[in-house]
C-alpha positions in Angstrom: -20.4 42.5 5.6 -17.0 41.5 4.0 -14.0 43.4 5.0 -11.1 44.3 2.5 -8.8 42.0 4.3 -10.6 38.9 3.2 -10.7 37.4 -0.4 -14.1 35.9 -1.1 -14.4 36.1 -4.9 -12.5 34.0 -7.5 -10.7 31.7 -4.9 -8.7 29.1 -6.6 -9.6 25.6 -5.2 -6.4 23.2 -5.6 -6.7 19.6 -6.6 -4.3 18.0 -4.2 -2.3 16.3 -7.0 -2.2 16.4 -10.7 -4.2 18.7 -13.1 -7.9 18.9 -12.8 -10.3 16.4 -14.2 -10.2 16.4 -18.0 -8.2 15.5 -21.2 -4.7 16.7 -21.8 -1.9 16.4 -24.3 1.0 15.2 -22.3 4.5 13.5 -22.6 5.5 10.2 -20.9 8.2 10.9 -18.3 8.6 7.3 -17.3 7.7 4.9 -14.6 8.9 4.6 -11.1 8.7 1.7 -8.5 6.7 2.8 -5.4 6.1 1.4 -1.9 2.5 2.1 -0.2 1.9 1.4 3.4 -1.3 -0.3 2.9 -1.1 -1.9 -0.8 2.7 -2.7 -0.8 4.7 -2.3 -3.9 3.7 -0.7 -7.0 4.5 1.1 -10.4 3.7 4.8 -10.7 3.6 5.9 -14.5 4.1 9.6 -14.7 3.1 12.2 -17.5 3.6 15.9 -17.8 1.0 18.1 -19.4 2.5 19.9 -22.3 -0.3 22.3 -23.5 -2.9 24.5 -22.1 -3.6 26.3 -18.7 -2.2 23.2 -16.9 1.1 22.9 -18.7 3.7 21.5 -16.5 1.5 19.6 -14.2 2.5 16.1 -13.7 -0.4 13.5 -13.8 0.1 9.8 -12.7 -1.4 6.6 -12.4 -0.2 3.9 -9.9 -0.6 0.2 -10.3 0.5 -3.0 -8.7 4.2 -4.0 -9.1 3.7 -7.0 -11.5 2.2 -6.4 -14.8 0.0 -9.1 -16.5 -2.0 -9.0 -19.8 -5.1 -8.8 -17.3 -4.2 -6.4 -14.5 -4.2 -2.5 -14.6 -0.3 -2.4 -14.8 -0.5 -4.4 -18.0 -3.3 -2.4 -19.5 -1.4 0.9 -18.7 1.8 -0.5 -20.4 -0.4 -1.7 -23.4 -1.9 1.8 -23.6 1.6 3.5 -23.6 3.0 0.9 -26.2 -0.2 1.2 -28.2 -0.3 -2.7 -28.5 -1.5 -5.7 -26.5 1.0 -7.2 -24.2 1.5 -10.9 -23.8 2.6 -12.8 -20.8 6.2 -14.1 -20.7 7.5 -11.2 -22.6 9.3 -8.0 -21.3 8.0 -4.5 -22.1 10.7 -1.7 -22.7 9.1 1.6 -22.1 12.3 3.7 -22.8 11.2 4.3 -26.3 8.1 5.9 -25.0 9.7 8.4 -22.9 9.1 12.0 -24.3 6.3 10.9 -26.6 3.1 12.7 -26.7 -0.1 11.1 -25.5 -3.7 12.1 -24.8 -4.5 11.4 -21.2 -7.7 11.7 -19.6 -7.6 12.4 -15.8 -10.4 11.8 -13.3 -11.0 12.8 -9.7 -9.7 10.2 -7.2 -12.3 8.7 -5.0 -11.0 10.6 -1.9 -11.4 13.8 -3.9 -7.9 14.9 -3.0 -6.6 14.8 -6.4 -6.7 13.2 -10.0 -5.5 10.1 -11.6 -5.1 9.0 -15.1 -7.9 7.1 -16.4 -7.0 6.6 -19.9 -3.9 7.0 -22.1 -3.8 7.3 -26.1 -0.6 7.4 -28.1 -0.7 10.5 -30.3 
C-alpha cells in the first residue's frame, strides 16, 4: 500500500540533456570547440528551442573538429547554411546565429539524453 509520503503517479522522467526526442523550432546559438577525453577535439553546435513545452531547452550535436564535405561536421555546417560546402573554403556561421531552424532530436545510444539528428533552415 502506498503512503502519502511517496509520489507514485505522474513522475517526470528527465532526459539527461536536451529536449526529448522530437521535432522543434529552434534558434542557432553558435558553435563551440570541445575536448572529449576519448575522442579528442570537436565542435559542438548548439540550438535553443523557441516554441512549445520545451522552449528554452538547449539541444546540441557534437562532431569532429575538422569539417570536410563528407563528414558529420561538414554536413551540419551545410544544413545550417542551407547549401553544400566545398573543400578548401571557409564557412562563416555568424550570419546564422539567431536564425530559426527546424531541428529533429533523437535519443543518444546511451539513453542519457538526446542529440540533434537533422537541421532544416526555416
